[in-house]
N, C-alpha and C positions, 0 to 999 in steps of 0.2 A: 540799289539802282533805282533812282526816281527819274521818271521820264521828264525831259525838258520841252516845253511848248514853243513851236516856232510858227511864225507867219510866212507868207509867200516870199518876202524879202529875204528873210533869214534862210529859208529853204534853198532859194536861188544861190546864195551865197556859199553853200555847202553841196550843191548839185552834183559836182563831180566826185565827191566822197559818197554821196547817196548812191549814184549810178554804179560806181565800183562795187558797193556793197549788194546792189541788185544783181549785178552779173555774178557774183560769187554765189549768191542764193539760187538764182533762177538757172544757171547753167547745169545744176545738179538734178538727179532724179528727186521727185517724180516729174518735175517741170521740164528739165532738159531742153530749155528754150533754144532755138537756133541762132547762129551768130547775128542774123538780120534782127531777130526779135530783141535780142540783147542790146544791140546797137541802136535800136529804136527807142529804147527806154528813156534815155536822156531827154530827147525831144518831147516825149510823153509828159515826163515830169515837169519840163519847164511850161508846158501847157497847162498842166494841172494846178500849178501855183497861182496861176491868174483866176481860177474859178472863184466865184463869189462864196465867202465863208470858208475858204481854204483853211484847214487846221493840220498841223503837223506835230508829231511827238517823236523824239528821239532819245536813244539811252546810249550813253557813252561810257567808257571805262579809260580814264586818262585820256589819250588822244585817239583811242579806237572807237569807231562807231559800232555798236553791237546791234542796233535795232532802229527800224523806222516805221512809223504808221502815220498815214494821213488820209484825209477825206474831206467832205463838205456836205452841207444840208442838201437833201434831194427836193427840188421844187414840188409844189403841190400839182402842177400840170406836167404829166409825164409825156411829153412830145418833143420831137426835134432832137433827140440824143440817141445814139446808137445803143447805148446800154438800157435806157428807159424803154426804147421801142422794143427791144428784145424782151424785157421783163413783161410787158404788155402782151407781146406774141405768145410768151410761155405761160402766162397765168390769166390772161383776159384782163379787160380793162379795170373791172371793179376789185378783183383780187389784187391785182398789180398795185393799184391805189391804195388798198388797205395794208398791203406789205411794206411799200417803200415811200409813198407819198409823204413829204414833210419829215423823213427820217434822215438820220445822218448816214451817208453812204461811206463806209470804210473802204476806201480805194485801193489801199495798199497796206500790207503788213508783212514785213520780213525781218528775220533775225539771222546775224552771222552764223553759219553753220557750226562753228567753234563755241557758240554762247548758247545754241539751243539747249533746252532742258533746265535753264538757270532761272526761269521766271520772267524773262525779258519780254517774250511775246505776250504773256498774260498781262503784265503791268502796263503794256503799251495800249493792248485792247481795252483793258478796263478803264485806263484813264481816258481813252479817246471817246468812250460812250458814257462816261460818268455824267450824271445830271442830264441827259438827253432824254427826250420823250420816247424814242425808238432808234433803232439802227438796223442796218443790213450790209451785207458783204457777199461777194461771189467767190467761190473757190471750188477746186476739184474735190469731190466728196471722199476720195480715196487717199488724199494728202495727209501728212502728219498735222498739218495746220487745222484741217478739218475734225481731227480728233481732239485737238486742244479746244476748239470752239465748242464742240459737244460737251466736253468735260466742264466747260464754263457755263453751260446751260443753253447754248445757242442750239437752234433746231434747223435741220435741212428741210426747207419748205418746198424743194422740188428742182427739177432739172431746167436749166436754160437751153435755148436753141443750140444744136450741134456746132454751129459756126461761131460761137462766142470766143473760143480760144483755139489756137492751133494745137492739136495733140490731146486736148482734155475736154471732156463734157463738164461744164460747171454747174454747181447748184447754188440756189439762193439760199442764204442762212440769215436768220434773225434771232435775237435774244429771246429766250423763254420768259415766263411760263406760258405765254399764250397758246392756247390748243388750236386756235382758228385766227387768221384765215387759213 
């Protein structure tokens, strides 16, 4: 299963399929997103594809979409964005800059529940960050995905503000082996 790279236009063309997979993944524990959160995802995806440097990867098996990963470069100046402002609030300006400035932000990574445990998520994440200077992502530290990231050498750098996600306190993860910041 080799990930296929997509740009914003390609991702827009399959947005309905991606949104359907998102709903299958995030309606289940540990996320158990509300119907409103699940419905809001499609618009969030269509806004994401317009971000500068948007990069997506998908894995398919025949016509079945198994996994999706996408993100974009984080600007050097961390201001004016809700997530960046939250990173600064959680870690302070200097540490936030060291952790995420100029790094690739892995905005979403999700795998069909029936395909989990087959290396799809690992392949998507490794390809998404291959050749990049640094990367980061946010997830619930108690999730199965967090355990995958830790097995791949990612480190939990600390908690984000409590209001970042309805229902879960998210943590910021970066690839190892850095011991600081």
